[in-house]
N, C-alpha and C positions, 0 to 999 in steps of 0.2 A: 623667403630667401633674403638675406641681408644685402644692402646696397654695397657695391664694390667701393673700396677706398679709392681716394683720388690717385695715389701713386701705386698702381697695381700692375704687375707684369704677369700676363697669362702665358703659361708655358705650354707649347704644343710640340710639333714634330720638327721644328727647325733645329739647326745645330746649337749646342749649348752656348757657344760664345756669342750668338745673337742675343740671347736672353741676358747674359752677363753684361754685355754692352748696354742693354736697356736699363738694367739695374744701376750700373755705374753712372749712366747719363742722368737718371732721376736724382741721385744724390748730388751730382755735380750741379744740377739745376736748383739746388737748395732744399730738396726734400729732407725732412727729419727722419722719416721712416718709409720703407717700401715693402709692399706685400708681394710675395711670389706665390701664384696659385697654379695648381695643376690637378688633372684628374687622370685616373687609370694608369696607362703605361707611361705617361709623361711625368709621373711623380718622381721617378729616379732622376730625370733630367732637371726637375725643379730643385732637388736636393743638391745636385752637382752645381747648378747655377748659384745657389746661395753660398756653397762652400768655396767655389772659385772666386766669386766676387769678394767675399770676406778675406780670404787668405792671400790672394794675389794682387787685388786692385784697390781695396778700400781700407784705409787706416781708421781706427776708432769706430768701427761698425760691428755690432754683435747681434746675435739672434735675440729678439725680444720675446717672440711668441711663436709656437708651432701648434696649429689646430688641424686635427685630422677628423674626417667625417665620411659618411656614406650618403651619396645623392641618388635619388631614384629618377631614372631617365626613361622616357618613352622611346622605344625603338620599333622597327618594323615587326619584330617578334614579340612585342608587348613591353611590359615594364622590366627594367633591369637595374641592379644596384651597381654603382660605380664609386670606387674609393676616391677621396679627394684630400688635398693637403693645402694649407696656407702657411707659408713661412714668412714671418714679419721680421725684417732687418731694421735696426734703428741705430742712430748715432749715439754712442756712449758719452754721457755727460761727464 
């Protein structure tokens, strides 16, 4: 598994605006790019986070890269596959 990037927002079960604020804060603190990561049911929340941050709060920021994958996770019932997404937003030069 790859090392998480320095400016990464992990999306979970909190309201979308919490994650939007985290992304906007990263850019305001000087980050050139921010990765938004999520797994399973949180994927749609990660997409919402990226779209709201770009369209409402951030000028000159665009999607740089979107990576989708499947991770194998150990659960009580054994191993299971979970979808994951990583959306990288970057300042457009």
